[in-house]
C-alpha positions as CSV (number, residue, x, y, z in Angstrom):
1,M,-10.4,8.9,-29.3
2,K,-11.1,6.0,-27.0
3,I,-7.5,4.9,-27.1
4,V,-6.3,8.4,-26.3
5,H,-8.9,8.6,-23.4
6,K,-7.8,5.3,-22.0
7,L,-4.1,6.3,-22.1
8,S,-4.8,9.6,-20.4
9,G,-6.7,7.7,-17.7
10,I,-3.8,5.4,-17.2
11,W,-1.4,8.3,-16.9
12,R,-3.5,9.7,-14.1
13,E,-3.0,6.6,-12.1
14,P,-0.9,7.4,-9.0
15,I,1.2,4.2,-9.3
16,L,2.4,5.2,-12.8
17,H,3.5,8.6,-11.5
18,F,5.3,6.9,-8.7
19,L,7.1,4.4,-10.9
20,V,8.2,7.2,-13.3
21,I,9.6,9.2,-10.4
22,G,11.3,6.1,-9.1
23,A,12.9,5.4,-12.5
24,L,14.3,9.0,-12.6
25,V,15.9,8.4,-9.2
26,F,17.5,5.2,-10.3
27,L,18.7,6.8,-13.5
28,A,20.2,9.7,-11.6
29,F,21.9,7.3,-9.2
30,E,23.3,5.2,-12.0
31,L,24.7,8.3,-13.8
32,S,26.3,9.4,-10.6
33,Q,28.1,6.1,-10.2
34,G,29.6,6.1,-13.7
35,D,33.3,6.6,-14.6
36,S,34.8,10.1,-14.3
37,V,33.4,11.9,-17.3
38,I,34.7,15.2,-15.9
39,E,38.4,15.5,-15.6
40,Q,39.7,15.7,-12.1
41,N,41.5,19.0,-12.8
42,H,38.6,20.6,-14.7
43,I,35.9,22.4,-12.7
44,R,32.9,23.6,-14.8
45,I,30.3,26.0,-13.4
46,D,27.4,25.4,-15.8
47,V,24.2,27.3,-16.1
48,G,22.3,24.8,-13.9
49,T,24.8,25.3,-11.0
50,Q,24.6,29.1,-11.3
51,E,20.8,28.9,-11.2
52,Q,21.0,26.7,-8.1
53,L,23.3,29.2,-6.4
54,Q,20.9,32.0,-7.2
55,A,17.9,30.0,-6.0
56,Q,19.7,29.2,-2.6
57,F,20.5,33.0,-2.3
58,N,16.9,33.9,-3.1
59,R,15.5,31.5,-0.4
60,S,17.7,33.0,2.3
61,R,17.6,36.7,1.3
62,L,14.2,36.8,-0.5
63,R,15.7,38.5,-3.5
64,Q,18.0,37.8,-6.5
65,P,21.7,38.3,-6.0
66,T,23.5,41.2,-7.7
67,D,26.2,40.5,-10.3
68,A,28.8,41.0,-7.7
69,E,27.1,38.8,-5.2
70,L,26.7,36.0,-7.8
71,S,30.3,36.3,-8.7
72,K,31.2,35.8,-5.0
73,L,28.8,32.8,-4.8
74,I,30.6,31.2,-7.7
75,D,34.0,31.9,-6.2
76,N,32.9,30.3,-2.9
77,H,31.5,27.3,-4.9
78,I,34.8,26.9,-6.7
79,R,36.7,27.0,-3.4
80,D,34.4,24.4,-1.9
81,E,34.9,22.2,-5.0
82,V,38.7,22.5,-4.9
83,Y,38.9,21.7,-1.2
84,Y,36.5,18.7,-1.7
85,R,38.5,17.2,-4.6
86,E,41.8,17.7,-2.8
87,A,40.3,16.1,0.4
88,R,39.1,13.1,-1.6
89,A,42.5,12.8,-3.3
90,L,44.0,12.5,0.2
91,G,41.4,9.9,1.1
92,L,39.9,12.1,3.8
93,D,36.4,10.9,2.9
94,Q,37.2,7.3,3.7
95,N,35.5,5.8,6.8
96,D,34.2,9.3,7.9
97,T,30.8,9.0,9.5
98,V,30.1,12.7,8.9
99,V,30.8,12.4,5.2
100,R,28.8,9.3,4.9
101,K,25.8,10.9,6.6
102,R,26.1,14.0,4.4
103,M,26.1,11.9,1.2
104,F,23.1,10.0,2.4
105,Q,21.4,13.4,3.1
106,K,22.1,14.6,-0.4
107,L,20.6,11.4,-1.9
108,D,17.6,11.9,0.4
109,F,17.3,15.5,-0.9
110,L,17.2,14.3,-4.4
111,L,14.3,12.0,-3.6
112,E,12.5,14.9,-1.9
113,E,13.0,17.2,-4.9
114,L,11.6,14.6,-7.3
115,T,8.5,14.0,-5.1
116,E,8.0,17.8,-4.8
117,E,7.5,17.9,-8.5
118,E,4.6,15.6,-8.4
119,I,1.3,17.5,-7.9
120,P,-1.5,15.1,-7.1
121,N,-4.9,15.8,-8.7
122,D,-8.2,15.8,-6.9
123,E,-8.9,12.1,-7.8
124,M,-5.6,11.1,-6.3
125,L,-6.1,13.1,-3.2
126,V,-9.6,11.7,-2.6
127,Q,-8.3,8.2,-2.9
128,F,-5.4,9.0,-0.5
129,I,-7.8,10.5,2.0
130,E,-10.1,7.5,1.8
131,L,-7.2,5.1,2.3
132,N,-6.0,7.1,5.4
133,A,-9.4,8.1,6.8
134,S,-8.3,7.8,10.4
135,R,-5.8,10.6,9.8
136,F,-8.3,13.0,8.4
137,R,-11.5,12.2,10.3
138,E,-12.5,15.1,12.5
139,E,-13.5,14.6,16.1
140,P,-16.9,15.8,17.4
141,Y,-17.0,19.1,19.2
142,I,-18.7,19.2,22.6
143,S,-19.8,22.1,24.8
144,F,-20.7,21.2,28.4
145,I,-21.0,22.4,32.0
146,Q,-19.7,20.3,34.9
147,V,-20.1,20.6,38.7
148,F,-17.2,19.0,40.6
149,F,-17.2,17.0,43.9
150,N,-14.0,16.1,45.6
151,P,-14.4,12.7,47.3
152,G,-11.9,13.5,50.0
153,N,-11.9,11.1,52.9
154,D,-15.5,10.1,52.6
155,P,-16.4,9.1,49.0
156,E,-19.8,7.6,49.9
157,L,-20.9,10.8,51.6
158,I,-19.9,12.9,48.6
159,S,-21.6,10.5,46.2
160,N,-24.9,10.9,48.1
161,L,-24.4,14.7,48.0
162,A,-23.8,14.6,44.3
163,R,-27.0,12.6,43.7
164,K,-29.0,15.1,45.7
165,T,-27.4,18.0,43.8
166,L,-28.3,16.3,40.5
167,V,-32.0,16.5,41.4
168,K,-31.6,20.2,42.3
169,L,-29.8,21.0,39.1
170,N,-32.5,19.4,36.9
171,N,-35.0,21.4,38.9
172,G,-33.3,24.6,37.9
173,A,-30.7,25.3,40.5
174,A,-27.7,27.4,39.3
175,P,-24.6,25.2,38.8
176,E,-22.2,28.0,39.9
177,T,-23.6,27.7,43.4
178,E,-23.2,23.9,43.7
179,G,-20.4,21.5,44.2
180,D,-16.7,22.1,45.1
181,L,-16.0,25.6,44.0
182,A,-12.2,25.0,44.1
183,F,-12.5,23.6,40.6
184,E,-12.5,26.9,38.9
185,Q,-13.7,26.2,35.3
186,Q,-17.2,24.9,35.0
187,A,-18.0,25.6,31.3
188,Y,-16.2,24.1,28.3
189,S,-17.1,25.2,24.8
190,G,-16.3,23.5,21.5
191,V,-13.7,21.0,22.9
192,T,-13.0,17.6,21.3
193,P,-12.8,14.2,23.1
194,S,-9.0,14.4,22.9
195,D,-9.1,17.8,24.7
196,I,-11.3,16.4,27.4
197,K,-9.1,13.3,27.8
198,R,-6.1,15.5,28.4
199,V,-7.8,17.4,31.2
200,F,-10.1,14.8,32.8
201,G,-8.7,11.4,31.8
202,T,-9.8,8.6,29.5
203,A,-12.8,7.3,31.4
204,F,-14.4,10.7,31.7
205,S,-13.9,11.5,28.0
206,G,-15.4,8.2,26.9
207,Q,-18.6,8.9,29.0
208,I,-18.9,12.5,27.9
209,N,-18.6,11.5,24.2
210,A,-21.5,9.0,24.7
211,L,-23.8,11.6,26.1
212,E,-26.4,13.8,24.3
213,P,-27.8,17.2,25.2
214,N,-30.5,16.1,27.6
215,G,-30.3,17.7,31.0
216,W,-27.9,17.0,33.9
217,V,-26.5,13.5,34.3
218,G,-24.0,11.8,36.7
219,P,-22.1,11.1,38.7
220,V,-19.3,10.9,36.1
221,K,-15.8,9.9,37.4
222,S,-12.6,11.7,36.4
223,V,-9.0,11.7,37.5
224,Y,-10.0,14.4,40.0
225,G,-13.2,13.0,41.5
226,I,-16.8,12.9,40.5
227,H,-18.8,15.4,38.3
228,L,-22.3,16.2,37.3
229,V,-22.4,17.0,33.6
230,K,-24.8,18.8,31.3
231,I,-24.1,18.6,27.5
232,I,-25.0,22.0,25.9
233,K,-24.2,21.2,22.3
234,K,-22.6,18.4,20.4
235,T,-21.4,18.7,16.8
236,E,-20.7,15.3,15.2
237,G,-17.4,14.7,13.6
238,G,-16.7,13.1,10.2
239,M,-14.7,13.4,7.0
240,P,-14.0,17.0,6.0
241,L,-14.3,18.3,2.5
242,L,-11.3,18.1,0.3
243,S,-11.4,21.9,-0.2
244,D,-11.0,22.3,3.6
245,I,-7.9,20.1,3.9
246,R,-6.3,20.3,0.4
247,K,-2.9,21.7,1.6
248,R,-2.6,19.2,4.4
249,A,-3.7,16.3,2.1
250,I,-1.0,17.3,-0.5
251,R,1.6,17.6,2.2
252,E,0.9,14.2,3.7
253,Y,0.5,12.6,0.2
254,K,4.0,13.8,-0.7
255,A,5.4,12.7,2.6
256,D,4.0,9.2,2.1
257,R,5.2,9.1,-1.5
258,R,8.7,10.2,-0.4
259,N,8.9,7.5,2.2
260,D,7.7,4.9,-0.2
261,L,10.2,6.1,-2.8
262,R,13.0,6.1,-0.3
263,D,12.3,2.4,0.6
264,I,12.2,1.4,-3.1
265,A,15.3,3.3,-3.9
266,Y,17.1,1.7,-1.0
267,K,16.0,-1.8,-2.1
268,K,17.1,-1.1,-5.6
269,M,20.5,0.1,-4.5
270,R,21.0,-2.7,-1.9
271,D,20.3,-5.3,-4.6
272,R,23.5,-4.1,-6.3
273,Y,25.6,-5.5,-3.4
274,T,26.5,-8.8,-2.0
275,I,26.2,-8.4,1.7
276,T,28.0,-10.7,4.2
277,I,27.5,-10.4,7.9
278,D,30.1,-12.2,9.9
279,S,29.0,-14.2,12.9
280,T,30.0,-12.9,16.3
281,G,29.4,-16.2,18.0
282,K,26.8,-14.6,20.2
283,I,23.0,-15.2,20.0
284,T,21.0,-12.0,20.3
285,T,17.4,-12.4,21.5
286,P,14.9,-9.7,20.4
């Protein structure tokens, strides 16, 4: 029982899943590079091909094809295959950048399909989130009120006015009657430091993020001028629960795995070739 438990634990390791998928890609590639098992004048529409045609139809029409529609799909597939083989026989695929790009895309799709089959469990997702904490960490949410002063042509005069207004506000004055009323929005509710940065600039956002709910403070500089600010509420950020971000975590896990697998597949295939880069006689500086 201990051996079985140990083996099952090993199987749950993400790296083993990754290597198995990688092996499948390389096997598929090797098979695709073999000699011509299918005769050039023989076109076979096997069950797998028909199922693929039906699946493509279902994705676009959201229903299964009728018998007549399936027959037409097969006829179109045969037509495409005949044209493809005749074009290759004429050498039309040689040195064609469009064909080269399309073949690369097909290999890329193969890698994507293989990674889609891998469903990470909770242990794998938690490990992935911890290794990529900066992606998933939530920002704090801040609610605040600001009173704006446009420095205009006399910044010193406006700064003195702002300081006097700060005293008035902390003594109970209504903020909507103070400052430059040309700045229409005074209250901001549940915004993140990133939101604040986009509106007021980096310096203002950094200062706001450091404040706590404790009366009016200022002056605080922004890209517009100076402000008096009162933090109403601040909810600290942090790492979300897996249940709240499961779909996103799975999506990003698969995207990372796909990119890693693509790099490994490329290295494996590149190692099959001897590559010579002729010298141009020119020195290129980075």
